[in-house]
ZAMIBA-174146 format. One record per residue (C-alpha): residue number from 1; residue in one letter; y, z, x. Coordinates in steps of 0.05 Angstrom, whole numbers, m for minus. Example, Ala and Ser with C-alpha at 12.3 -4.5 7.8 and 13.67 -1.06 7.14 Angstrom:
BEGIN
<mido pos="1" code="a" py="m90" pz="156" px="246"/>
<mido pos="2" code="s" py="m21" pz="143" px="273"/>
END
This chain:
BEGIN
<mido pos="1" code="m" py="0" pz="1" px="1"/>
<mido pos="2" code="d" py="66" pz="m23" px="31"/>
<mido pos="3" code="s" py="116" pz="10" px="m15"/>
<mido pos="4" code="l" py="128" pz="59" px="m68"/>
<mido pos="5" code="c" py="183" pz="68" px="m118"/>
<mido pos="6" code="a" py="198" pz="132" px="m154"/>
<mido pos="7" code="l" py="230" pz="124" px="m221"/>
<mido pos="8" code="v" py="268" pz="189" px="m238"/>
<mido pos="9" code="p" py="300" pz="198" px="m307"/>
<mido pos="10" code="v" py="353" pz="254" px="m299"/>
<mido pos="11" code="t" py="402" pz="290" px="m345"/>
<mido pos="12" code="s" py="453" pz="346" px="m334"/>
<mido pos="13" code="k" py="447" pz="369" px="m407"/>
<mido pos="14" code="g" py="430" pz="442" px="m411"/>
<mido pos="15" code="r" py="451" pz="458" px="m341"/>
<mido pos="16" code="s" py="504" pz="512" px="m328"/>
<mido pos="17" code="s" py="530" pz="483" px="m264"/>
<mido pos="18" code="p" py="530" pz="414" px="m229"/>
<mido pos="19" code="s" py="501" pz="450" px="m168"/>
<mido pos="20" code="h" py="436" pz="454" px="m205"/>
<mido pos="21" code="c" py="433" pz="379" px="m207"/>
<mido pos="22" code="r" py="449" pz="374" px="m132"/>
<mido pos="23" code="e" py="396" pz="427" px="m116"/>
<mido pos="24" code="g" py="343" pz="392" px="m158"/>
<mido pos="25" code="l" py="357" pz="327" px="m121"/>
<mido pos="26" code="r" py="350" pz="362" px="m54"/>
<mido pos="27" code="l" py="283" pz="393" px="m76"/>
<mido pos="28" code="l" py="256" pz="327" px="m99"/>
<mido pos="29" code="g" py="277" pz="291" px="m35"/>
<mido pos="30" code="a" py="246" pz="345" px="9"/>
<mido pos="31" code="s" py="179" pz="343" px="m29"/>
<mido pos="32" code="l" py="174" pz="268" px="m29"/>
<mido pos="33" code="s" py="189" pz="264" px="45"/>
<mido pos="34" code="s" py="134" pz="314" px="61"/>
<mido pos="35" code="g" py="80" pz="277" px="20"/>
<mido pos="36" code="a" py="40" pz="248" px="77"/>
<mido pos="37" code="t" py="m2" pz="299" px="112"/>
<mido pos="38" code="d" py="m63" pz="262" px="138"/>
<mido pos="39" code="g" py="m30" pz="221" px="193"/>
<mido pos="40" code="a" py="m37" pz="156" px="154"/>
<mido pos="41" code="p" py="21" pz="106" px="154"/>
<mido pos="42" code="t" py="74" pz="127" px="103"/>
<mido pos="43" code="p" py="92" pz="71" px="53"/>
<mido pos="44" code="a" py="166" pz="55" px="46"/>
<mido pos="45" code="l" py="194" pz="98" px="m9"/>
<mido pos="46" code="s" py="253" pz="83" px="m55"/>
<mido pos="47" code="v" py="280" pz="127" px="m110"/>
<mido pos="48" code="v" py="314" pz="99" px="m171"/>
<mido pos="49" code="l" py="352" pz="149" px="m216"/>
<mido pos="50" code="g" py="359" pz="133" px="m289"/>
<mido pos="51" code="l" py="421" pz="168" px="m320"/>
<mido pos="52" code="d" py="432" pz="184" px="m393"/>
<mido pos="53" code="s" py="485" pz="138" px="m420"/>
<mido pos="54" code="d" py="518" pz="199" px="m454"/>
<mido pos="55" code="d" py="511" pz="248" px="m398"/>
<mido pos="56" code="p" py="578" pz="288" px="m395"/>
<mido pos="57" code="l" py="576" pz="297" px="m319"/>
<mido pos="58" code="v" py="564" pz="221" px="m308"/>
<mido pos="59" code="d" py="622" pz="207" px="m353"/>
<mido pos="60" code="l" py="665" pz="252" px="m315"/>
<mido pos="61" code="a" py="641" pz="224" px="m246"/>
<mido pos="62" code="e" py="659" pz="154" px="m270"/>
<mido pos="63" code="e" py="729" pz="174" px="m280"/>
<mido pos="64" code="a" py="735" pz="213" px="m215"/>
<mido pos="65" code="c" py="695" pz="177" px="m164"/>
<mido pos="66" code="k" py="654" pz="115" px="m148"/>
<mido pos="67" code="c" py="585" pz="147" px="m142"/>
<mido pos="68" code="f" py="553" pz="209" px="m169"/>
<mido pos="69" code="l" py="478" pz="228" px="m163"/>
<mido pos="70" code="p" py="451" pz="282" px="m204"/>
<mido pos="71" code="g" py="382" pz="307" px="m192"/>
<mido pos="72" code="v" py="322" pz="333" px="m231"/>
<mido pos="73" code="q" py="286" pz="401" px="m230"/>
<mido pos="74" code="v" py="220" pz="371" px="m204"/>
<mido pos="75" code="a" py="184" pz="379" px="m140"/>
<mido pos="76" code="v" py="118" pz="348" px="m116"/>
<mido pos="77" code="r" py="68" pz="394" px="m82"/>
<mido pos="78" code="v" py="13" pz="362" px="m39"/>
<mido pos="79" code="f" py="m51" pz="399" px="m26"/>
<mido pos="80" code="g" py="m87" pz="366" px="30"/>
<mido pos="81" code="g" py="m81" pz="290" px="45"/>
<mido pos="82" code="g" py="m73" pz="230" px="4"/>
<mido pos="83" code="e" py="m18" pz="184" px="m19"/>
<mido pos="84" code="l" py="17" pz="187" px="m87"/>
<mido pos="85" code="a" py="m22" pz="128" px="m116"/>
<mido pos="86" code="a" py="m57" pz="158" px="m174"/>
<mido pos="87" code="q" py="m50" pz="138" px="m245"/>
<mido pos="88" code="r" py="m27" pz="208" px="m266"/>
<mido pos="89" code="r" py="m6" pz="270" px="m225"/>
<mido pos="90" code="q" py="m21" pz="339" px="m251"/>
<mido pos="91" code="c" py="34" pz="381" px="m278"/>
<mido pos="92" code="d" py="22" pz="454" px="m265"/>
<mido pos="93" code="a" py="54" pz="472" px="m331"/>
<mido pos="94" code="d" py="m4" pz="437" px="m365"/>
<mido pos="95" code="p" py="m55" pz="403" px="m323"/>
<mido pos="96" code="g" py="m91" pz="372" px="m384"/>
<mido pos="97" code="f" py="m28" pz="336" px="m409"/>
<mido pos="98" code="p" py="m15" pz="265" px="m383"/>
<mido pos="99" code="s" py="51" pz="267" px="m348"/>
<mido pos="100" code="f" py="89" pz="238" px="m286"/>
<mido pos="101" code="p" py="50" pz="172" px="m281"/>
<mido pos="102" code="v" py="46" pz="128" px="m220"/>
<mido pos="103" code="m" py="42" pz="55" px="m241"/>
<mido pos="104" code="h" py="28" pz="m11" px="m205"/>
<mido pos="105" code="a" py="85" pz="m59" px="m206"/>
<mido pos="106" code="s" py="43" pz="m110" px="m245"/>
<mido pos="107" code="h" py="51" pz="m65" px="m307"/>
<mido pos="108" code="l" py="126" pz="m83" px="m309"/>
<mido pos="109" code="q" py="109" pz="m155" px="m298"/>
<mido pos="110" code="l" py="61" pz="m154" px="m356"/>
<mido pos="111" code="f" py="100" pz="m113" px="m407"/>
<mido pos="112" code="g" py="173" pz="m122" px="m385"/>
<mido pos="113" code="s" py="186" pz="m47" px="m391"/>
<mido pos="114" code="m" py="153" pz="18" px="m371"/>
<mido pos="115" code="v" py="142" pz="39" px="m445"/>
<mido pos="116" code="p" py="156" pz="5" px="m512"/>
<mido pos="117" code="r" py="229" pz="3" px="m525"/>
<mido pos="118" code="e" py="221" pz="41" px="m589"/>
<mido pos="119" code="f" py="209" pz="105" px="m548"/>
<mido pos="120" code="v" py="270" pz="152" px="m539"/>
<mido pos="121" code="n" py="248" pz="211" px="m495"/>
<mido pos="122" code="q" py="179" pz="234" px="m517"/>
<mido pos="123" code="g" py="108" pz="207" px="m517"/>
<mido pos="124" code="g" py="114" pz="154" px="m464"/>
<mido pos="125" code="d" py="71" pz="185" px="m409"/>
<mido pos="126" code="p" py="12" pz="198" px="m456"/>
<mido pos="127" code="l" py="16" pz="128" px="m482"/>
<mido pos="128" code="l" py="11" pz="99" px="m411"/>
<mido pos="129" code="y" py="m49" pz="143" px="m396"/>
<mido pos="130" code="a" py="m84" pz="126" px="m458"/>
<mido pos="131" code="l" py="m70" pz="50" px="m448"/>
<mido pos="132" code="y" py="m103" pz="49" px="m381"/>
<mido pos="133" code="r" py="m157" pz="100" px="m393"/>
<mido pos="134" code="s" py="m184" pz="55" px="m449"/>
<mido pos="135" code="i" py="m207" pz="5" px="m397"/>
<mido pos="136" code="g" py="m225" pz="56" px="m345"/>
<mido pos="137" code="a" py="m164" pz="43" px="m303"/>
<mido pos="138" code="a" py="m134" pz="113" px="m305"/>
<mido pos="139" code="a" py="m146" pz="168" px="m257"/>
<mido pos="140" code="v" py="m121" pz="241" px="m242"/>
<mido pos="141" code="c" py="m99" pz="256" px="m171"/>
<mido pos="142" code="p" py="m127" pz="328" px="m158"/>
<mido pos="143" code="t" py="m89" pz="337" px="m91"/>
<mido pos="144" code="v" py="m21" pz="328" px="m121"/>
<mido pos="145" code="t" py="13" pz="374" px="m169"/>
<mido pos="146" code="v" py="82" pz="367" px="m201"/>
<mido pos="147" code="h" py="120" pz="431" px="m209"/>
<mido pos="148" code="n" py="173" pz="433" px="m263"/>
<mido pos="149" code="t" py="223" pz="489" px="m247"/>
<mido pos="150" code="v" py="260" pz="484" px="m312"/>
<mido pos="151" code="g" py="235" pz="476" px="m383"/>
<mido pos="152" code="g" py="164" pz="453" px="m387"/>
<mido pos="153" code="m" py="106" pz="442" px="m437"/>
<mido pos="154" code="q" py="109" pz="473" px="m504"/>
<mido pos="155" code="g" py="41" pz="493" px="m532"/>
<mido pos="156" code="s" py="6" pz="499" px="m465"/>
<mido pos="157" code="i" py="m43" pz="554" px="m447"/>
<mido pos="158" code="f" py="m4" pz="558" px="m382"/>
<mido pos="159" code="a" py="64" pz="563" px="m415"/>
<mido pos="160" code="p" py="107" pz="628" px="m423"/>
<mido pos="161" code="p" py="117" pz="652" px="m496"/>
<mido pos="162" code="a" py="154" pz="604" px="m540"/>
<mido pos="163" code="t" py="211" pz="656" px="m547"/>
<mido pos="164" code="s" py="227" pz="654" px="m473"/>
<mido pos="165" code="a" py="288" pz="614" px="m445"/>
<mido pos="166" code="a" py="239" pz="571" px="m405"/>
<mido pos="167" code="q" py="206" pz="545" px="m466"/>
<mido pos="168" code="q" py="267" pz="522" px="m504"/>
<mido pos="169" code="p" py="281" pz="447" px="m499"/>
<mido pos="170" code="r" py="348" pz="431" px="m463"/>
<mido pos="171" code="y" py="356" pz="369" px="m506"/>
<mido pos="172" code="d" py="338" pz="339" px="m571"/>
<mido pos="173" code="r" py="266" pz="318" px="m567"/>
<mido pos="174" code="r" py="252" pz="258" px="m607"/>
<mido pos="175" code="p" py="179" pz="239" px="m610"/>
<mido pos="176" code="l" py="156" pz="179" px="m650"/>
<mido pos="177" code="p" py="114" pz="188" px="m716"/>
<mido pos="178" code="v" py="42" pz="190" px="m698"/>
<mido pos="179" code="a" py="25" pz="127" px="m735"/>
<mido pos="180" code="q" py="80" pz="89" px="m701"/>
<mido pos="181" code="w" py="58" pz="116" px="m634"/>
<mido pos="182" code="r" py="m15" pz="93" px="m646"/>
<mido pos="183" code="s" py="8" pz="24" px="m671"/>
<mido pos="184" code="l" py="48" pz="13" px="m607"/>
<mido pos="185" code="l" py="m10" pz="36" px="m565"/>
<mido pos="186" code="q" py="m57" pz="m13" px="m599"/>
<mido pos="187" code="a" py="m9" pz="m70" px="m593"/>
<mido pos="188" code="w" py="m2" pz="m60" px="m518"/>
<mido pos="189" code="r" py="m78" pz="m50" px="m510"/>
<mido pos="190" code="q" py="m90" pz="m118" px="m541"/>
<mido pos="191" code="q" py="m38" pz="m148" px="m494"/>
<mido pos="192" code="l" py="m70" pz="m115" px="m434"/>
<mido pos="193" code="l" py="m141" pz="m137" px="m454"/>
<mido pos="194" code="a" py="m115" pz="m207" px="m464"/>
<mido pos="195" code="s" py="m85" pz="m209" px="m395"/>
<mido pos="196" code="l" py="m149" pz="m180" px="m361"/>
<mido pos="197" code="p" py="m208" pz="m222" px="m387"/>
<mido pos="198" code="q" py="m256" pz="m182" px="m341"/>
<mido pos="199" code="a" py="m236" pz="m115" px="m372"/>
<mido pos="200" code="r" py="m275" pz="m83" px="m429"/>
<mido pos="201" code="a" py="m246" pz="m34" px="m477"/>
<mido pos="202" code="r" py="m285" pz="32" px="m479"/>
<mido pos="203" code="l" py="m294" pz="69" px="m544"/>
<mido pos="204" code="q" py="m248" pz="130" px="m543"/>
<mido pos="205" code="v" py="m279" pz="192" px="m573"/>
<mido pos="206" code="a" py="m243" pz="259" px="m584"/>
<mido pos="207" code="v" py="m282" pz="324" px="m594"/>
<mido pos="208" code="a" py="m233" pz="369" px="m633"/>
<mido pos="209" code="v" py="m244" pz="443" px="m637"/>
<mido pos="210" code="p" py="m199" pz="492" px="m675"/>
<mido pos="211" code="a" py="m208" pz="557" px="m637"/>
<mido pos="212" code="g" py="m191" pz="621" px="m671"/>
<mido pos="213" code="r" py="m242" pz="665" px="m639"/>
<mido pos="214" code="v" py="m233" pz="643" px="m569"/>
<mido pos="215" code="d" py="m304" pz="654" px="m549"/>
<mido pos="216" code="c" py="m304" pz="623" px="m480"/>
<mido pos="217" code="a" py="m382" pz="618" px="m478"/>
<mido pos="218" code="v" py="m385" pz="576" px="m539"/>
<mido pos="219" code="l" py="m327" pz="534" px="m519"/>
<mido pos="220" code="e" py="m355" pz="519" px="m452"/>
<mido pos="221" code="t" py="m420" pz="500" px="m484"/>
<mido pos="222" code="i" py="m383" pz="451" px="m529"/>
<mido pos="223" code="l" py="m347" pz="423" px="m469"/>
<mido pos="224" code="e" py="m411" pz="413" px="m430"/>
<mido pos="225" code="r" py="m447" pz="379" px="m490"/>
<mido pos="226" code="s" py="m388" pz="335" px="m505"/>
<mido pos="227" code="r" py="m413" pz="277" px="m461"/>
<mido pos="228" code="s" py="m442" pz="207" px="m476"/>
<mido pos="229" code="s" py="m497" pz="174" px="m443"/>
<mido pos="230" code="d" py="m462" pz="106" px="m455"/>
<mido pos="231" code="e" py="m417" pz="86" px="m398"/>
<mido pos="232" code="q" py="m373" pz="48" px="m448"/>
<mido pos="233" code="v" py="m356" pz="113" px="m484"/>
<mido pos="234" code="d" py="m300" pz="156" px="m458"/>
<mido pos="235" code="v" py="m299" pz="227" px="m485"/>
<mido pos="236" code="s" py="m239" pz="275" px="m487"/>
<mido pos="237" code="v" py="m241" pz="347" px="m512"/>
<mido pos="238" code="f" py="m186" pz="384" px="m547"/>
<mido pos="239" code="f" py="m185" pz="458" px="m560"/>
<mido pos="240" code="q" py="m130" pz="481" px="m607"/>
<mido pos="241" code="i" py="m119" pz="558" px="m602"/>
<mido pos="242" code="d" py="m103" pz="588" px="m671"/>
<mido pos="243" code="c" py="m100" pz="661" px="m648"/>
<mido pos="244" code="p" py="m41" pz="701" px="m622"/>
<mido pos="245" code="l" py="m45" pz="698" px="m545"/>
<mido pos="246" code="a" py="m27" pz="772" px="m543"/>
<mido pos="247" code="l" py="m95" pz="785" px="m576"/>
<mido pos="248" code="v" py="m134" pz="741" px="m528"/>
<mido pos="249" code="a" py="m168" pz="782" px="m474"/>
<mido pos="250" code="p" py="m135" pz="769" px="m406"/>
<mido pos="251" code="a" py="m205" pz="749" px="m376"/>
<mido pos="252" code="a" py="m214" pz="698" px="m433"/>
<mido pos="253" code="a" py="m144" pz="668" px="m426"/>
<mido pos="254" code="e" py="m154" pz="662" px="m350"/>
<mido pos="255" code="r" py="m223" pz="629" px="m360"/>
<mido pos="256" code="l" py="m190" pz="577" px="m406"/>
<mido pos="257" code="r" py="m139" pz="563" px="m352"/>
<mido pos="258" code="e" py="m196" pz="554" px="m302"/>
<mido pos="259" code="l" py="m231" pz="505" px="m348"/>
<mido pos="260" code="q" py="m166" pz="465" px="m357"/>
<mido pos="261" code="r" py="m155" pz="462" px="m282"/>
<mido pos="262" code="a" py="m228" pz="440" px="m269"/>
<mido pos="263" code="h" py="m228" pz="386" px="m322"/>
<mido pos="264" code="p" py="m156" pz="357" px="m325"/>
<mido pos="265" code="d" py="m183" pz="288" px="m340"/>
<mido pos="266" code="r" py="m225" pz="307" px="m401"/>
<mido pos="267" code="l" py="m200" pz="373" px="m431"/>
<mido pos="268" code="r" py="m135" pz="391" px="m462"/>
<mido pos="269" code="i" py="m122" pz="460" px="m486"/>
<mido pos="270" code="r" py="m63" pz="471" px="m537"/>
<mido pos="271" code="v" py="m36" pz="532" px="m569"/>
<mido pos="272" code="n" py="m5" pz="533" px="m640"/>
<mido pos="273" code="s" py="69" pz="549" px="m632"/>
<mido pos="274" code="n" py="66" pz="609" px="m678"/>
<mido pos="275" code="n" py="14" pz="640" px="m634"/>
<mido pos="276" code="q" py="56" pz="641" px="m570"/>
<mido pos="277" code="a" py="105" pz="694" px="m596"/>
<mido pos="278" code="s" py="91" pz="767" px="m578"/>
<mido pos="279" code="g" py="107" pz="828" px="m618"/>
<mido pos="280" code="t" py="77" pz="879" px="m668"/>
<mido pos="281" code="w" py="20" pz="857" px="m712"/>
<mido pos="282" code="g" py="67" pz="845" px="m770"/>
<mido pos="283" code="k" py="103" pz="792" px="m730"/>
<mido pos="284" code="w" py="40" pz="755" px="m710"/>
<mido pos="285" code="h" py="22" pz="695" px="m751"/>
<mido pos="286" code="v" py="m33" pz="642" px="m747"/>
<mido pos="287" code="d" py="m25" pz="570" px="m772"/>
<mido pos="288" code="g" py="m94" pz="568" px="m804"/>
<mido pos="289" code="a" py="m152" pz="521" px="m802"/>
<mido pos="290" code="a" py="m118" pz="464" px="m839"/>
<mido pos="291" code="a" py="m54" pz="460" px="m797"/>
<mido pos="292" code="t" py="m97" pz="469" px="m734"/>
<mido pos="293" code="r" py="m141" pz="411" px="m750"/>
<mido pos="294" code="n" py="m82" pz="368" px="m770"/>
<mido pos="295" code="a" py="m52" pz="385" px="m701"/>
<mido pos="296" code="l" py="m116" pz="363" px="m669"/>
<mido pos="297" code="l" py="m115" pz="296" px="m705"/>
<mido pos="298" code="d" py="m46" pz="286" px="m679"/>
<mido pos="299" code="e" py="m67" pz="304" px="m607"/>
<mido pos="300" code="a" py="m123" pz="254" px="m613"/>
<mido pos="301" code="a" py="m80" pz="197" px="m639"/>
<mido pos="302" code="a" py="m104" pz="150" px="m584"/>
<mido pos="303" code="c" py="m178" pz="158" px="m599"/>
<mido pos="304" code="d" py="m223" pz="113" px="m641"/>
<mido pos="305" code="v" py="m268" pz="171" px="m665"/>
<mido pos="306" code="v" py="m251" pz="243" px="m675"/>
<mido pos="307" code="v" py="m310" pz="290" px="m676"/>
<mido pos="308" code="f" py="m296" pz="362" px="m707"/>
<mido pos="309" code="y" py="m336" pz="421" px="m687"/>
<mido pos="310" code="d" py="m321" pz="492" px="m706"/>
<mido pos="311" code="d" py="m315" pz="543" px="m650"/>
<mido pos="312" code="d" py="m379" pz="580" px="m669"/>
<mido pos="313" code="v" py="m428" pz="520" px="m667"/>
<mido pos="314" code="l" py="m472" pz="498" px="m612"/>
<mido pos="315" code="p" py="m478" pz="421" px="m619"/>
<mido pos="316" code="a" py="m542" pz="389" px="m599"/>
<mido pos="317" code="p" py="m536" pz="350" px="m535"/>
<mido pos="318" code="s" py="m549" pz="284" px="m571"/>
<mido pos="319" code="c" py="m500" pz="298" px="m630"/>
<mido pos="320" code="l" py="m441" pz="260" px="m601"/>
<mido pos="321" code="d" py="m483" pz="197" px="m586"/>
<mido pos="322" code="a" py="m510" pz="201" px="m657"/>
<mido pos="323" code="y" py="m440" pz="197" px="m682"/>
<mido pos="324" code="v" py="m422" pz="139" px="m636"/>
<mido pos="325" code="a" py="m483" pz="100" px="m658"/>
<mido pos="326" code="a" py="m465" pz="113" px="m733"/>
<mido pos="327" code="f" py="m394" pz="86" px="m724"/>
<mido pos="328" code="r" py="m420" pz="24" px="m686"/>
<mido pos="329" code="a" py="m471" pz="10" px="m740"/>
<mido pos="330" code="h" py="m419" pz="21" px="m794"/>
<mido pos="331" code="p" py="m351" pz="4" px="m765"/>
<mido pos="332" code="g" py="m314" pz="5" px="m831"/>
<mido pos="333" code="e" py="m335" pz="75" px="m852"/>
<mido pos="334" code="a" py="m283" pz="130" px="m856"/>
<mido pos="335" code="g" py="m328" pz="182" px="m825"/>
<mido pos="336" code="f" py="m397" pz="218" px="m821"/>
<mido pos="337" code="a" py="m423" pz="287" px="m829"/>
<mido pos="338" code="g" py="m481" pz="323" px="m792"/>
<mido pos="339" code="p" py="m520" pz="383" px="m815"/>
<mido pos="340" code="t" py="m503" pz="452" px="m789"/>
<mido pos="341" code="y" py="m561" pz="502" px="m789"/>
<mido pos="342" code="l" py="m546" pz="577" px="m792"/>
<mido pos="343" code="p" py="m591" pz="618" px="m748"/>
<mido pos="344" code="r" py="m649" pz="653" px="m782"/>
<mido pos="345" code="r" py="m655" pz="726" px="m769"/>
<mido pos="346" code="p" py="m716" pz="754" px="m809"/>
<mido pos="347" code="s" py="m703" pz="824" px="m782"/>
<mido pos="348" code="q" py="m629" pz="824" px="m809"/>
<mido pos="349" code="l" py="m621" pz="837" px="m884"/>
<mido pos="350" code="l" py="m555" pz="799" px="m891"/>
<mido pos="351" code="a" py="m578" pz="737" px="m854"/>
<mido pos="352" code="t" py="m642" pz="736" px="m897"/>
<mido pos="353" code="a" py="m603" pz="744" px="m961"/>
<mido pos="354" code="i" py="m557" pz="685" px="m944"/>
<mido pos="355" code="h" py="m615" pz="639" px="m933"/>
<mido pos="356" code="m" py="m652" pz="665" px="m996"/>
<mido pos="357" code="s" py="m588" pz="653" px="m1039"/>
<mido pos="358" code="d" py="m585" pz="581" px="m1011"/>
<mido pos="359" code="v" py="m510" pz="585" px="m1001"/>
<mido pos="360" code="s" py="m524" pz="553" px="m933"/>
<mido pos="361" code="f" py="m542" pz="490" px="m971"/>
<mido pos="362" code="f" py="m471" pz="463" px="m963"/>
<mido pos="363" code="w" py="m477" pz="466" px="m886"/>
<mido pos="364" code="e" py="m546" pz="434" px="m888"/>
<mido pos="365" code="a" py="m529" pz="384" px="m942"/>
<mido pos="366" code="p" py="m519" pz="322" px="m896"/>
<mido pos="367" code="g" py="m593" pz="333" px="m875"/>
<mido pos="368" code="r" py="m615" pz="336" px="m945"/>
<mido pos="369" code="l" py="m575" pz="287" px="m987"/>
<mido pos="370" code="g" py="m592" pz="222" px="m948"/>
<mido pos="371" code="e" py="m541" pz="168" px="m935"/>
<mido pos="372" code="f" py="m480" pz="191" px="m976"/>
<mido pos="373" code="v" py="m446" pz="258" px="m971"/>
<mido pos="374" code="p" py="m387" pz="267" px="m1021"/>
<mido pos="375" code="w" py="m354" pz="317" px="m977"/>
<mido pos="376" code="a" py="m366" pz="351" px="m910"/>
<mido pos="377" code="v" py="m365" pz="419" px="m879"/>
<mido pos="378" code="t" py="m320" pz="411" px="m818"/>
<mido pos="379" code="a" py="m364" pz="452" px="m774"/>
<mido pos="380" code="n" py="m397" pz="384" px="m754"/>
<mido pos="381" code="m" py="m364" pz="320" px="m777"/>
<mido pos="382" code="a" py="m331" pz="259" px="m749"/>
<mido pos="383" code="v" py="m275" pz="215" px="m776"/>
<mido pos="384" code="a" py="m247" pz="148" px="m756"/>
<mido pos="385" code="g" py="m188" pz="153" px="m709"/>
<mido pos="386" code="g" py="m120" pz="137" px="m736"/>
<mido pos="387" code="t" py="m137" pz="162" px="m806"/>
<mido pos="388" code="p" py="m76" pz="176" px="m848"/>
<mido pos="389" code="a" py="m114" pz="233" px="m886"/>
<mido pos="390" code="r" py="m99" pz="303" px="m868"/>
<mido pos="391" code="f" py="m127" pz="372" px="m887"/>
<mido pos="392" code="r" py="m91" pz="404" px="m945"/>
<mido pos="393" code="p" py="m46" pz="463" px="m923"/>
<mido pos="394" code="g" py="m57" pz="498" px="m987"/>
<mido pos="395" code="f" py="m123" pz="525" px="m957"/>
<mido pos="396" code="p" py="m99" pz="552" px="m893"/>
<mido pos="397" code="k" py="m154" pz="606" px="m884"/>
<mido pos="398" code="t" py="m215" pz="561" px="m884"/>
<mido pos="399" code="a" py="m200" pz="488" px="m899"/>
<mido pos="400" code="s" py="m274" pz="478" px="m885"/>
<mido pos="401" code="c" py="m286" pz="418" px="m932"/>
<mido pos="402" code="w" py="m263" pz="346" px="m923"/>
<mido pos="403" code="q" py="m268" pz="304" px="m987"/>
<mido pos="404" code="s" py="m288" pz="231" px="m978"/>
<mido pos="405" code="c" py="m236" pz="211" px="m1032"/>
<mido pos="406" code="n" py="m183" pz="234" px="m983"/>
END
């Protein structure tokens, strides 16, 4: 690689002093200049700063001087050797979230812009990562971490409480509606495939788990069994925590962070915003199963199939491949449901009574009713990606059923 170009969008909004911009620029320059540590030839590096057209400091500078260069509160930390040539660098605020991409120049030649021009200031990095991941051309560089010293990721297991100053956005965040975001991704994906006849689109599968119990042993089992034997199937796993973080055992929270660091390319752990606030029990609030599953559908907007598991089920190792086979055999179907079997405990009176009363029929129904199930228990079901249907928030406590008429 002969040259690298760093594209750096900057803003002074939310800064109390112009010196913060200058210090940010100094940190960025120092970290970039120290990137090569293995003795290899260093590519020529150029930095292009993109300034907000309505930035107040830029407007002032245009009146007062010929040139003004504000900086950003970002530094690059290199662990070991290696050049900055990955598709995506890790952000230590949320290693599972695609951010700070490194693109080949051919991307701009093909599309004419870094992201679709409909984007304002949110959602561009995830789109780029999803675009190239769909053909197996995205990678995570584990030796490079981007450290954001101001602001950061909302809803991350690594983030400070939402009530802290570090979590408050410094500007008006304007994400696109999920349906529009997905439509733009699909359009660019078709354009990419048309330009690369040798590329094959991989089926994007999301395993979505609303986690209210935060049982790490079960979550780790789900993560391990969320794999496909088909090389043309790409699986991402999403855990959405619907439990106040103040109630999560410190050891469990740290284990979740370890899992996220160990699997940045296939696991994303999110936390419902209401659960990041701390306080007395009366101030704690959970979003509920319906809102949590809807948030998971939004997180998995790039995927072709979304598989829902509850956080107390142990899926069979072949379960995910069975869903993939069903969608491939019936590509027009809205979704499929699998049976969930409650454990039998003959020595336990309550467990025996549940089975004798047959209330577990609803969980086992997909294994009894044959080809058509009018509704599904969400402990084990899959829906087509991009569905406009959502879980009804009127049932926040359980929301365990998904009607086929939705």
